[in-house]
C-alpha positions in Angstrom: -25.5 21.3 -11.3 -25.3 17.6 -10.3 -24.8 16.7 -6.7 -21.4 15.3 -5.6 -21.0 11.6 -4.9 -20.7 12.4 -1.2 -24.0 14.3 -1.2 -25.7 11.4 -3.0 -24.7 8.8 -0.4 -24.5 10.9 2.8 -27.6 9.4 4.4 -27.1 5.9 3.2 -25.5 2.9 4.9 -22.6 1.5 3.0 -22.2 -2.2 3.7 -18.8 -3.9 3.1 -17.2 -7.3 3.3 -13.8 -8.8 3.9 -11.8 -11.0 1.5 -12.0 -13.9 4.0 -15.8 -14.1 4.0 -17.4 -16.9 2.1 -19.3 -16.0 -1.1 -22.4 -17.4 0.6 -22.1 -15.0 3.5 -21.7 -12.1 1.0 -24.7 -13.2 -1.1 -26.8 -13.3 2.1 -25.8 -9.7 2.9 -26.5 -8.6 -0.7 -29.9 -10.3 -0.8 -31.1 -9.1 2.7 -30.2 -5.5 1.9 -31.2 -5.5 -1.8 -27.8 -4.4 -3.1 -26.0 -5.5 -6.2 -22.4 -4.9 -5.2 -20.2 -4.8 -2.1 -16.9 -3.1 -1.5 -14.3 -5.5 -0.2 -12.3 -3.9 2.6 -9.1 -5.1 4.4 -7.4 -3.0 7.1 -9.7 0.0 6.2 -8.5 -0.2 2.6 -10.6 -0.9 -0.5 -9.1 -4.1 -2.1 -11.9 -5.1 -4.3 -15.6 -5.2 -5.2 -18.0 -8.1 -5.4 -20.8 -7.8 -7.9 -23.8 -9.9 -8.8 -22.0 -10.6 -12.1 -19.0 -11.9 -10.2 -21.3 -14.3 -8.4 -22.9 -15.6 -11.6 -19.8 -15.9 -13.8 -17.2 -16.9 -11.2 -19.3 -19.1 -8.8 -22.6 -20.2 -10.3 -21.5 -21.0 -13.9 -18.4 -23.0 -12.9 -20.4 -24.6 -10.0 -18.1 -23.6 -7.2 -19.3 -24.3 -3.6 -20.3 -20.9 -2.2 -19.7 -22.0 1.3 -16.2 -23.1 0.5 -15.3 -20.2 -1.9 -13.9 -17.0 -0.4 -14.7 -13.5 -1.6 -10.9 -13.1 -2.3 -11.1 -15.9 -4.9 -13.7 -14.3 -7.0 -13.8 -10.5 -6.3 -12.8 -7.9 -8.9 -9.5 -6.6 -7.5 -8.4 -2.9 -7.3 -11.6 -1.3 -8.7 -11.3 2.3 -10.0 -12.6 4.9 -7.7 -13.4 8.6 -7.6 -13.4 11.0 -4.7 -16.5 12.0 -2.8 -16.4 15.6 -4.0 -16.7 14.6 -7.7 -20.0 14.4 -9.6 -21.0 11.3 -11.6 -21.4 13.2 -14.8 
């Protein structure tokens, strides 16, 4: 039987960002911790996710300034989630 999502991540640090952060700040966090996506939290609630794909397609390709662009402007809003007791398959 496959382990639950909770078991898979129980000893890992989960990093998160806020919608107000700049895209540049988020990219630094992603790079320094070797992660490809960050949950976006506001008032302890998940409001979005920022992925490497979001950075490429919504910042890099349209040539937005990462220091002047907020996470809220480019994040994927309201991502689908599952509970920690579920298994991935």
